[in-house]
N, C-alpha and C positions, 0 to 999 in steps of 0.2 A: 429342963423337960418338963412336960406337964402333966399333971397330976390325973392318976386314971379318974374317970368320971366326967373332968372338969372338960370343957371346949379349950380350944388351943385358942389365945389369943391371937385375932384376926391381927396381919403382919402390916396393911395400912392404919387398922386404931393404933397403935403401939406407936409407928412412926406418926402421928397429926399427933398421940397425943405429948409425944416427947420432939416436937421436929426443930430442923438443924435451926441457928439462928441466923436467918435468911428474911430478907423486908418480908417477901411476899405472906408470912406468914400474919401477919395483922389484918390481913382481907381478906382469910379465907371463911371466916366465919359473914360476910356480906358475899361472898361468891355461893356460899352453898344457901342461902335464905334467898339469893336470886334465882336461882335455880329451880328450886321446892315452889315462889312466887307463879313463875315465867317459862323455865323451863333453857331460859338463853340467858348468858349472860355473855361481856366483855369484860376483858381483865387488862387492865393499860401499863404494866409494870417497865423501868428501865433496864438494860439489861444488867444483869447479875444479879435481879431479884429476886433469883428460885422460882422464880414460875411455873419454867418449864419441870422444875423437880418436884413443887409441894400441890401446885394444881393438878393434875391427874388424880392420885388418891385425892384433894380432898374432893373431887368430881363422883370419882364411884363410894365412894362414903355416902354420899347424898345424892344419888340418882338407884344407886344396886346396892345397900349398903347386907342385901345377902351376900351380893356375888352371884344375882340370877340375871347376869348383864356386862359386858366388854368393854370400855373403852377406851375406842381409838386417840389418840394421838397424832399426829401431821407435824410432821419437817420438812421444809424443801429441799431437805437433804439428805442422802445417804446417811452418809457421815453423820451429821448430828445426829439421826433418831439410833445409830447403835450407841452414840455417846452417852445421848438423854438415855436409853433405856440401863445401859451399866449402871450411868450412874447414880439411879434410882432402884435395882438392885440392889446396889452393894450398901446404900442406907437402908435397904430391910433386913444387908443382913442374910441375902438371896444367890444362887447364880441365876445370869438370865435363865428364861424360860421359865418359871414357875407363875411367882406372882407378875411379874411384869415382864415382857415378852416385845420382842422388835418382827419388821418383815421389811427386808428393805428386796429389790433387785436383787436376783439371785443369789441371796439371805435371807433364811428367816430362821429364828427361833424363839417357840411355843409353847404352850404346850396345851393342857385340858384345864388345869388353874388356869394358865393364866385371865387376869381381869385385867390388866393395863396393856395394851400392844400400844411400842411407838410404829408406826412408817411412813413411807414417803408420799407425799400429795398423789404422785403418780398412781405410786398403786396403791391409792382407797379409792381413786378415780376408775382404775380398771373395777374395782372390784364392787361399787354400785353401779356404772352399767351391765355387773354382768347377774348382781341381786339388789334392787332397787330399796331394796326393802330392807338390806342390813340386817340379818338375821344373826336375833341373837348379840347384838353391838348397841347397851343403851343409851350410849354419849360418844360423840367428835369434838373432841379440845384442837380445834383449826390454830396452830403457833405458829408464830410470825407472819403471821400476816399483813402487816405491815409494809413486807415487802412489797407486795406485787405481786408478785409471781404469778405466770398464765396459771400453770395447775392450780394455786391456793385458791385464784382469784375464780374459776371458773366448782371446786369441788365446794365452796360454800355456796355459789347461786342453785350448786344441784342438790344439797344439804337444805335449803331452802325448801327447793323448788321439794323435797321429798316429805318432807313436814309440811306442807301445807297441803299436801295430799293423799302419803300411806302411814307415815309413821309419826302424829300427832304428842306423840310421850320421847319421840328422841332428841335428848335435848344435845344443843346445840353452844360450845363456848367458843369465841374467836379472842387470842392473845397475840395483844401490840404494844410495841415498845416506844409506839408516837403517837402522838396526838388529835390521834385519827377513831379516838373510840368512840366519841359520840355519829358519828359515820357509820361506823358499823354497828353502835345498837343500833341506827334507825333499820339498817338493813333485817335484823335478825327481829322486827316487828315491834323496836321499844324493848328492847334485854337495859338489866338493870347495869350497871358500869362500875365494876371494880378499880376504883384509884387506889395504884398500891404505890409511894413516893421511894423512889430511889433511893442506898445510900449511902452509893461512892465514892469510896476517897478521893479530895483533889485533884486533879490533874494538867498536870505545867503543858506548856506549851512552849517547844522550842522547835526553832523553823530555820531550816535546812535545801534553803534550795541551789542547785549544779552546778557545777562552776558557769561563769560564761561561758557559750556556745555549744552549751551541751542541752540537745531536745531530752525530755522524756520520748516522746515520740515522731519518726520522722516516713515516709514510703512506706520502709520494710517493716514499720510494727515497733515494738520497744527496741530502741535505741542500745546496745552495746554499753556505753559510755556513763548513762541512765545508772544500769542496772549495778553496774560498776558502784558508784557513787552511793547506790542504796547501801550496799555491803562498805562502803566507806562507811556511812553514817551510823548503819549497826555498831561497827566496833567503836565509833565513840561514842557511841551510848557504852555501851560496855566500858567503858575505860571511866565513862563519867556519871553510869548509876549504877543501883545496883540492883540486885536480881533478874531474874530472865527476857527478853528481848524476845518482842512478837514481830516479824516482821511484815508486811502485804505488799505482796506485788499482782499484778490484774492476772497471770496465768501459770500452767502448769511452766512450760518453758522457763517462766524470768523466773520461777522458782526453783528449776534446776540449774541455771545460769547464776543467781547472787549465789546458792548452795556452795558450787562450784567456784565462789570467788572465797569463800570464808572458810572453807579446804581447812586452809591453812592458820587460820588462830584454835586459841587455848581451851575454844571452848565444845561442845556438842553444837554441832549444827543440824539441823532436822527438816526433811521436806513436810507441809500439807498441805494435800491435795485431792482434789474426788479423782485424781485418776489412781490413787493409788493404791492396794490390797488393801483387806481392812489391817492388819499386824503392822502394818506400813503406819497406818492412821493413829493405830493405839499407841503405839512408838510414839509415838509427836504428844500425844493427851496424857500420857503417865507421865506421874510423878519421878523422880529419879536426882540425886547428890550431882550436885557441881551446877557452875552454869551453862545455859545452853540458847542457841536463838535458832526460834522456830522461822520459817521462810513458807509463806501462809500467799493462800488463794481468802477470796471475798466469802470463803467457809467458816474464817475461822473468826469473821464480822460479830454472830449471833449466833445464839442457843448451844454455839460448842462451850467448854470454860476448859485452857486452856494453864493446866497449875503454875503456879510460879510467878506470871507475867507483871512485872513493874514496868515493864519498858515498853513502847509500842512505836517501829521505828514503820512512817505509813511511804508507798510511794506512788498516794494518790491518783493512781490509775486503776480501773473498773475496768471489766472486758461483759460486756450488755449486749445484748441481742438487738439486731434495726435489723427494716428487712422496709427494701422497695419495691411498694405491688405492682409499680408499672412497668418496673423490666424484672418483675419474678424472681430477686436476687435477693437472700441475708444472707444472717449468719451474725457469729460474734464480733465486735468492733470494742477497738479500743479507748476509751474515752475517758477525763473525766472526772473522780471519783464530786457524788453531791457533797453537799457541807455534811447535809445528815449522815451518810453514812459517813464521812471520817470522823463527828464526834462519835459512831456507835463507836466505831477503831478505837479511837482517842479513850474512849471507855473503860477498856478490855483493858489496861493501865493501872486503874484508879480499884481494881476489885478485892484485891489483899489488904493496898495499905497506901498511900500517898504515892500518885506517877508520874511520870513523864511519857509525855508522844512526840517524837518528833519528825517536821513533816517535813517531803524531798520537792519542796515549795516555798515560795514565797509573803506574806502576811499579803500585800496587793493583790498578787493573784487569788488569793483564799477568796474574798469580795466577792470578784466575777461567776465564781465556783455556782451550778444548781442549789437547788435548797434541797432541795429533792430526789430521787433517781426518777426515772419517768417509768409506770407501772410500763408491765412484759407485752400487757392488749393493747398497749398502744403505738408501740412501735414493735415486735416480735409480729415473726413469718405463724401466722393464725390454721398451718392447716394442722396441727394435730390438735388443736383447738373444733377446727370444722366437723372434724371426725369427729369428736364429741358429742359435740353435739347434733348433728347429724343422727351417728349411732342408738343419742338418747331419745331423739321423736320432736328434736325442734334446730331446724337448719339454719333459722336468722335471727335465732338466742330471744324471739316474739318468750315475752313475761316470764323468763330469768331473772332476779333479783343478784347482774351485775354488778359491782361495783361503781363499772365504769363500762361502756358497749363497745364492742367490737370496734376498729372502723370497716364501713361499710368497703372503700377500695380493697383495703386489705383483706375482710373474709371476701371480698369476690376471687382476688386471685387465686386466694385460697381454694376456695369448689373451681373453680376451673384446674388447679392442680391434680382437685381428688379426682375430678370426671378423668383427668389423663389415665388416673391409676387405675379408676371405673370402680372406686371408691363409692362413691356417687350417682342415683342419674341426674337427668336436666333438671326435674326438680330440688336437686341437693336434697332426697333422701339417701337412708347409706341401702349401700344392696348387700350379699351375700358376703361379696369378697371383701365391701368395707367395712362388716362386721369380723370378718377372716383377720384384717389388719391393724382391727384396735386391739383383737382380743395378744395380741406380739407390743409386748414395753419399748417402744421403740416408734422415733418418727414416721407418717405414714408410710413415706417415701423407703425411707430401709428396711419398713418390714413390707414391702411388695417387694425389691430386691430380694434380701432372703428367703421369702417360699419362690420368687415364681424361678429367682435365681436357683435355689434348692434342687428343681425340676428340670434344670437346666445344666446346673455344671456338679449338683449333687451338694448334699447337706452341710460335709462340712467345707469345702471351698468357698461355697456360701456365705456361711458364718465367719470364717477368715476376712473375708471383704468388707462383706458387716462392721463386723469390731475394728476393722483397721477406719472403715472411715467415722465410724462413732469414735473412737480414739484420735480420732487424724493424726495415727502416725507417718506425715510425711516426710518424699525425700526428697535428699536436692534435689535440682534440676524440676522437682513438681512428677514426677514420675511412680506413680502408686505402684507401679507394679514392681518398683524395686524396695517399696516405701512396705506392701509385704513380701518382702525375700528378707527382707531386715526383719520384722516383725518374727517369722518363722527361726533367725536363728535367734534372733535377743531372748525372744519367750520372755516379754515382759509380764510375771504373775496378771496383773489387771487384762492384758488384751486376751492371754492365755484361758482366763477364767471367763471369760466374754464371747470367747467363741464356743467353748464346749455348752453354754449358757445357748447361745441363740443355734448351735447345730441339731442343740435337744427340741427347743419350735420350732426348727425347722424340716424334723423329722416327721413323718406322719401327714404333715399338712402344707406343704407340696403344690401347687396343680400338678395335674399330669404331664409328665415332656411332653415335649412337641406344641401345646398350649399358652405356654409361658408367658413368652413376650408377645405374644398379639391380644389373649382374653383382656388382661387388663385392657389397653387401647381400643377393646373392641366395645367393654362396657363403659367406658370412657368418653366414647363418642356416642353417648346414647342409644346403645341399644338393646339396651334390656337382657345381657347376656347371652347375646348373637354368639352361634359359636366361632361363628367361621368368616377368615377373610374373604370379600365377596371378591370376585373375577378381578374387575377396575386395580383392588388394591392391591390381589396376588402381581399384576401386570406392571403397577407404580414401582414394588416391592422388586420385583428380575430386570428391570431398566427395560419396561417394555410387555418382557417374554412372557407371553400367554402362559398360568401357572396355572394350576386345577388345586382345589384347599382339598382339604381329606375325607373333609364333610361328602363337597361336592361329584370327590373321584363314586363313597362309598352310593352316593345315592343314583349318581348313575350304572354301578355296575351291578345293581342288583346287591346290593349291600358286600359288596369287595371290597375289607380294607384295605386300603390305599396306602404308601407312607409319602405322608409330608416331605417338604424337604428341612420344616425343622426337626423335626421326627426323626430323621438321614443325620441330621446333625447332631441329635440327642445320641443318636446308636451311638458315635464316637468319643472320649474322653477330648473336649476343649485342650489347646494350649492356655499357658497358665496368661499368658498376655490374652488370650480373650476372653475368657475364664472372666477374667479382673474385670477387662471392660465391658461386660454384657453384664456384668453386676451393678456396676456403675451405670449404664446406661436406663439400667432396668430401676435405679432409683432414680435420676433423675433425667428425662428425657428430654424435660426441658430446656437440659447444656447438654446435650450433644451438639457437637459443632465442627465446620466444615469452615477450613481455612480459604483465606479469596486472597484472589490473585496477589495481594499486597505483604503480604504474610500475614496477616491480621485472619482472626475469626469472624463468628459472629454463629450465634448460637439460635437453636429453636424456640426458645423464649423471644428473641427479636435482640438480645442487647450484644455490640461488640465486646471483643472482650480480644486482648494477644497474652503471651505466653513465648518469656524473654529467656535464653540463657540457658536454654532445655535443646534435647534431640526431641522432643516432644515435639516443636516449633513445624520441623521442616513438614509435619506427616496428616495427609486429607482431611482427617474424621477423628472425629476425638468424643472421648466420654469422659465430661469433665463430672471430680467429684468436690473440689472448690474452689471455690471465685469471690474476689470481694473489690464493689467498687468506691474507689471513696472517694470524698465531699469535691465537686469542682474534674475529675476527672471523666473523661464522654468515654469511654472504652475504661471494660471489665481489668481485673489483673489472673487468670490463671492460673491458680497455685497446687492443684494438684491433680493427674489428668493419667487416663491412659489410650491409646491404641484404643481405635475400633474400624470397623469396618463397614464401606459401607452398607451391605445388604444387609447386618445386625440395627444397623442406626435408622434403617426404612422399615424394620419388622418391629423389634420396641417400640419408637414412635410414629406407629399406625397411628393416631387417635388426633395427628397434628397432621399430614398428611390432607393437603384437600387441592380441588384442582379450579381454578378460577381464572376467568375474563377479565384479564385485565387494559382496560382505557385511558390513555395519557395525550397531554396533547403537553405539550414543551416545543418551543422556540418555533410556533408557528405550527408544527407540525401534527395528526394525530395518529398516534403511534396507538396499535391496538394487536396485541396476544394474548393467546391464553399461556396459561403455566401450570404449572405443576412445582408445589411447594410442600415441605416438612418445614410446618413452622415461620418462622424469618427465611428461612435456608430457600432461594430460590435452585430446582432438582434443575427443571426443562423450559423450555418456552416455546411455542408457537405462532408465525404472526397469523393474523386474524386480517382478509381479504371484508369484509365488513361486517361491520359490527353495530351493539343493539343500538340504535337509536338514541333509546331515551338515556341509556347508557355514552355515548358519545357527546351527548348533551351535556351531561353532567359533568363530565370529563372538560372539555373545551369552556362551557360555563365556572368550571375551575382554574381550569390553567390562564386564560382570558383573565380572571378574578386576581391571581396572581400576577403577572406577565405584562399584563395591560395590552389594548388596543392593537401601541405600535410593531410587536411584533407577525402580526400579518402580512399577508405580499401588497399590500398600497399600492398602485399602480399609481400614473398620472389621473386615468380615467376613474377609478376606486373615490380616490378624492376629489376631483370633481364632481363624481357624479354624493358622495358625503356633503359637497359645503354647498351645492343649488339645495336637497333636501331640507339642509338647518336655515338653509335663507329660507323657503319656504313658509318652514314649523313656524323662524321668529315671527313672521311679518301674515300669517292666515291664522297661526295655529289648528288645533285639530280639523280633520282628520289626518292632516300633511305630517307623516310620523317625527318624536326627535328622534335624531339620531347625533346624542350627546354619548359620552360613553361611559356613563348611567345607564343611560337606555337602552345601547345594543347592549350592556352585558347583560342585561337580566335574563334572556332570551335568546343567544348565539343564536339556538338551532333554526327560528323562524327567518334569517337570513344570510345564515352561512351554510354553505355544502359543504358539509362534513367528510364527504365519501373519496374527497380528496385531495393533494396535497397543496394544489394549486387554484384554489376557486377564484371565480370572479367576483369581489368584491359590489361591482359596480352594476352588475344586473340581481344581485343578494339584495341591497338595500334599494335597489330600481322600485325589487317585488315587495317591497313595506306599505308601497305607498296604493290604498286603495281602490276600486275602480265604483264613482268613471273617473275621480280625482287624478288617477293617474292619466288619464288620455290626455292634461291639461300640460303635464307637468313643462314641456318641452313653451310652452304659451306665457307661464308663472313665471318659469328660469331657463328660459333660451340656452342655451350654449354658448353660443354667439348669435350676436347680432350685422343687423346690414348698416352701413351708413349711406352718407349723403353720392357715397365716391361710388355707390356698387359693392362695396368690400364688404366681406363681412370679421368682425374679433371678436377674438372668446374675454367673456364673456367673465368676469374672475369673483365666485360669487364667497372669497374666504378672506376677505378685507379685513380689519380688524372692528370699524367704522360699523360693518354688521351690512351696509349697504353695497350694492353689486358694483365691481366698477369695471369702466370703458378703456381703456387706454389706447388712443388712434392721435393720428397727426390732426392736424386744427387744421388744414390744408383738405385734408375731407368730410369736416364739416360743415363748410358755408354755403348757407341753405340751413343751414337747421336749425328753427329758432324754436322748435319744442324739447324738453329735456327731454328721452322718453322714459317711460315710468314702468318695472314689472314688478305686479303683484304688487299694485299701487305707490311702489317706492321708487324715488325717483329714481336714476343711475349716475353715479360720481365717475365727473366724464375727466379724465388724467389726460389733454390736450398735450401734444408732443412734437418739440421740432420737429426738422426734414431730416436730422440726425436719429429723434428717438426719447430726443433730451426732455423732461415735463418745463411747458410753459407755463402750463393752470391750473387748478384741480377747481370744479365747478360741478354744480350739481343745476344749477339756472343759468341755461348755455342763452335767453335773453338780454339776459344781465350783463354776461360777461362780451357778449359782441357790444354791449353800446356802452359799457365803460371800460372795461380791462383792454380792450381787442385795442387801441390805438395804442393803446402807450409797446404795446408788445410787438402789432405793422413798426414800427417805428423804430423797436431798436435792430427785429431782428431784418426786416428788407437789405441792409446792406451787409446780412454775413450773410445770408441765403439768398442772393442776388437772384438766381435759375428760377427758385419757386413764387410760386403768385401770394403780392399780399393784397389784395385789391383795396380802395377807400371803402369798396361795402362789401360783410361779407353775406350779406343777406342776398343779394344780387347774383352773388360771383360764383361760376361753377365747382361744384366742387369736386377735387382730384387727386390721384395718391402720386400724379407726375410732373415733370418741374415744364417748366414756359416750351423751352425744346419739345417738349414729349406732344405738349396740350396742340402746340403747332405742326406738328408735323400729323 
């Protein structure tokens, strides 16, 4: 008890005068010195060193010794924030909410005397957006920055921005358990690094790979057989080692499965994951008599201390975000844990004494693991980040000191999503709607679904659906309505608490009824808040029926208030199926899907998808809530959806509706049509008889480049014309046109008639010849030549020799002493027998008559006695007849 007149001892001073025996206390003096010198510091220390416990009090005494400023400590997860505050308050001998408090989503325990407040990174981000000056905050301690969570990276960048522009006095401390301390020190402007060595006890490794044939993951996810192996390994560890067991699996479902498998053991089995309510989480973190197995997700990798643990059983799997920017698909995927994460998990066994880590994979497999997990900004969906950047006023992140820049493709895709939601304008700046969405502590898609959905179906029902989407409470067959019914029946405490919280958020913030589902699309289309859907849009939404919006009716009737279709719908309560589908579609308009004739689906965003073993597979339209696309698969898999009607689909995704003229060239034919689409979903098409010439030319060029010229209707006349032109070009060069494939593909519209499916290719090619050369084509490359017999024969210009070829019977050439020349090139004569068989090939007739003809005559006159074989071919009359014919 404090004596009268004597000031009470500061509880933080009392704690640091006799701190717990934690390794980090050796670095507290250096930390204080760094803060006083530059106002920034980086603390590097392994897990279990006590930095989360002792650094915040040291920072408070260094920068705000009189309590005239609060120290805010960030944690990446809610469970870690509450646990850190509870641990520090316990050391101070106080209840949480006095000197030390916390604030997480849906739960806050602080008071006017709170000097250290532990919060999640996401919560501090929202505070920072509302109050960039962080009034009343003296310092921010960023814990676990090595995890490279998206919120943590962005928060660090924004705090550095604030410190440089508004609050030079704001102290910043980054705490890391990895070797990236120097990198963060550079970001903080040359901050001092306080490197505290760890004092973990030795941890042995036992390799425990699954039996042959048991895969950790298959196309359905983590296999039941592998989870049974994890449970069996935990039982083995209980037999072989002392102390409690901490088992790691990737997600809440896997935690529940392993807990059920261990239910018959003679120890307490406790789950630990982020979906549990606070009481259940605290139960797993509370010391107790007797041995136990705690089955946890990655929430127990860092920050948290699970008392009594001397053994870790690591399933070797992690659930991490992945985003496919090209298809607009994102979500959590199960991957192999990194070596760094595996080491951090194993370290949990060495905090109290020597421990053991059982790894459910082989030593050879361990060498192939990634060294570190990828930063979230490099692999995750960036929609939330893009909205935060827009609200901050830096849509492209210019000038912000992010540890890694956001990938351009992912950021562009995020902006497209935000435009669909009406959250940003065409320049990426936050709209009024965007700021409203940013105020909701949820993904922007779910925030839109909550606010707009509340206007359509009521705050309670909208909150229930969004809570289902947040918690991923799916039902067999992917039927989200069944999932909601089950949640209502079972009332999971976490889900029920989220429903209440979301309902309070939705009340008073919803868009007026009748405008909710279209206003976002209108703003997303870059209309800057345009209030009404245009007449053409309404016609498309009602299958061509000309509908007039409410604002148009009011304008045309002297202010008379007319009820729009959406207002009429809002006036009567929707069915549960309709309401769930509407809210899901509001959250994910890009995932609205339509069934194809083959039974598969295509989504507005362009990705093909399938839904197997579900009654929903026969529906025409779906609002897809959860979808995944595995590497190597062409199509995505729909994991949760609700049945949607076409009118609602068109209304909700109005921003993706488009009309365009599509001109394509397929199989040698030009096809032109006017197409109405909802994103990638084709709604209707109308043939166009005369497409735009430039568009047609582009389509033909692309089609011919893809398919080649062989798809065109090449008649013998067209092929002959092309061969003649090729010959003259080869003989004389320019300006005679080049008609090779490469040349003709450059500008097909100059020679190809695009107005007909059966173009006259011969006339088109001839039109390429400029005047006056065009008048000499028949002279330079005649299609036929007259021979001495008076007959004419076709000239072949397509011979591989490059010479024009004339095939003619030998008797028709008597008296022809000089080889004809075309465009200066001698004709290659194929002299034929009376039966049309080749006797000789020559481009020098004089030499043939003189040298070769006597031998041909001697051989042929007996075989063809009815035909003339004169000794003197120079003077003999040329003929196409026999001797008998000549006599007549």
